[in-house]
C-alpha positions in Angstrom: -8.8 -14.9 11.6 -10.6 -15.1 8.4 -9.2 -14.3 4.9 -9.3 -10.6 4.2 -10.0 -9.7 7.8 -7.5 -6.8 7.6 -9.2 -5.3 4.5 -12.7 -5.8 6.0 -11.8 -4.2 9.3 -10.1 -1.3 7.5 -13.3 -0.6 5.5 -15.3 -0.8 8.7 -13.1 1.6 10.6 -12.9 4.1 7.6 -16.7 4.2 7.5 -16.9 4.7 11.2 -14.3 7.4 11.3 -15.8 9.4 8.5 -19.4 8.6 9.5 -20.1 7.1 6.1 -23.6 5.5 6.1 -23.3 2.2 4.4 -24.6 -1.3 4.3 -22.9 -4.5 3.4 -24.1 -7.8 1.8 -22.1 -10.9 1.0 -22.1 -11.7 -2.8 -21.1 -15.2 -3.8 -18.3 -15.2 -6.4 -18.3 -16.9 -9.8 -22.1 -17.2 -10.0 -21.9 -17.1 -13.8 -20.3 -20.5 -13.7 -22.3 -22.0 -10.8 -25.8 -20.8 -11.5 -28.3 -22.8 -13.6 -30.9 -20.1 -13.8 -31.2 -16.4 -14.4 -28.8 -14.3 -12.4 -30.0 -11.6 -9.9 -28.8 -8.0 -10.4 -26.4 -8.5 -7.4 -25.0 -11.6 -9.1 -24.6 -9.8 -12.5 -22.8 -6.9 -10.8 -20.5 -9.3 -9.0 -19.6 -11.1 -12.2 -18.9 -7.7 -13.8 -16.7 -6.7 -10.9 -14.7 -9.9 -11.2 -14.2 -9.3 -14.9 -13.0 -5.7 -14.3 -10.7 -6.8 -11.5 -9.2 -9.5 -13.8 -8.7 -6.9 -16.6 -6.9 -4.6 -14.2 -4.7 -7.4 -12.9 -3.7 -8.3 -16.4 -3.0 -4.8 -17.6 -1.5 -3.0 -14.6 -0.6 -5.3 -11.7 2.9 -6.5 -10.8 3.2 -9.5 -8.5 4.4 -8.6 -5.1 5.0 -11.4 -2.5 5.2 -8.7 0.3 2.1 -6.7 1.4 1.8 -3.9 3.9 -0.4 -4.1 7.0 -3.5 -2.0 7.5 -3.7 -0.3 10.9 -6.3 -2.7 12.4 -4.4 -5.8 11.4 -3.8 -7.8 14.6 -0.7 -9.6 13.3 1.4 -10.3 10.3 3.6 -13.2 9.3 6.5 -13.1 6.8 7.8 -16.5 5.8 10.6 -16.8 3.2 10.0 -13.1 2.1 6.3 -13.6 1.6 3.5 -12.0 3.6 0.9 -14.5 5.0 -2.4 -12.6 5.2 -4.8 -15.4 6.1 -4.9 -18.4 8.3 -5.0 -21.7 6.4 -7.2 -23.4 9.0 
């Protein structure tokens, strides 16, 4: 099971249930620190998304070691009060 499988599957099922016509593309993270040339518009938008997510995390988020399962999640592990949401392998 890959990291974020539960979130990815929930997005897929929501789109399917409500017949939302979408397309998905992978965007590599942290391109502003890894790239040596001019960034594509996709990369620029990804960098901005990461900045906005960081701003939100700093301003509003509270750390929670326990997370709730999405309906399509095949399994959940709780070890020492912390939810394990991805396989380390």
